[in-house]
N, C-alpha and C positions, 0 to 999 in steps of 0.2 A: 178179876184177879185181885187178891188182897194186896194191900199197900206194901207189905214186907216182900211179897213175891215179885212185885214190880221192881223194887230196889235191888233184889238179888239178880233179877234178869238184867238190869242196867249194869250192875257190877260185872256180870259175865261178859257183856258186850265190851265194857271198858278193858277187861283183861285180854280179850281177843284182839282188840285194837292195839293194845300195848305190844302184844306179841308180834303182830304184823309190822308195826313200826320198828321193832328191834330187828326183824329180818331185813326190812328195807334199808335201815341205816348201818347194817353190817357190811363193810366193804370186803371185796374179794382181795386177799393179799396180793401185792405186786409180784412176789416171788412165785406164786402159783400161776399167775398169768404169764410171766416170763418163761417159766418151765414149760408150759403148754406150747407157747410160740416157738421156742427154741427146739423142743422135741420134734415138732412138726417139720420145721425147716431141716433139721439134721436127718430125720427119717427120709424125707423127700430127696435130699441131696445124696444120701447113700443108697437109696433104693435101686437106681440104675446099675450100680456096680454089682449088686446081688442078682439082678435079673438078666444081664446081658448074655451070660453063658446059656441060660435056659431058653429065652424067647428071642434073642438076636435083634433083628431090625424092629420088632414090635416094642422094644424097651421104651423108647421115648413116648409112644402112645399110651402105654399102660402107666408109665410114671406120671404123665400129664393127668390122666383120669384120677389116679390116687391123690396127686397133689391138689387137684381141684376139689376133691371130696374133703380132704383134710382141712384145707384153708377155708372152704365153705362152712364146714362145721365150726371152725374157729371163729369166723366172722359171725355166725349165728349165735354162738355163745356170748360174744361181745354185745350183740344186739339185744339179747334177752336178759342181760346181766342186771339191769335195773328197769323192771316193768312198770314202776309207779311214777315215772317222770312225765314230762310234757312233750316229748317227741311224738312224731306222727304214728309210730308203731307201738307206743305205750298204751296201757289200759286206759279206757275213757272213764276215769274215776269220778270226774265231775258229773257226767251224764248218769252213771250208775247211782251216785249219791242222790242226785235230784229225783230219779225214779223211785228210790226207796223213800225219800221225803214225801213225795206225792202220794205214794201208797199208804204211808202212815197217817198222813193228814186225812185221807179219805176214810180210813178205818176209824179215826177219832171224830169224824164228822165236821172237820174244818172246811169252810168254803173258800178260803183264800189260798188255793193251791197255786204255786208258781208254774210258769210254763215249762214244758218238757224240753230238756237240752238234747241236742243231737250230737253224737260223737263226731269229732273232726278228724278226718283221715287225709 
């Protein structure tokens, strides 16, 4: 690859890294999170009043299923809100970066490759 092509390739990687860092560092507004939480609570609170005439004694069971689904999805959204952290469920970025480093060193013919990191779960 010509020297100028390698530089352009490196600049492309730097731009992509910058975009990823911007996404990672952009917080979800608190008002959005509060709106989602309060809407789920309000919906699950009012749902039995709308269902009681239709399904009678099954109202608590259906309301519990709907509430479990809503609050489960809400918790899931909170869990995947920041995938680049250091918690157990986050992406293993250190292991991925080390694998890329090892592959690049092998391509370049470097013998001093570091040991492979295993993701910690």
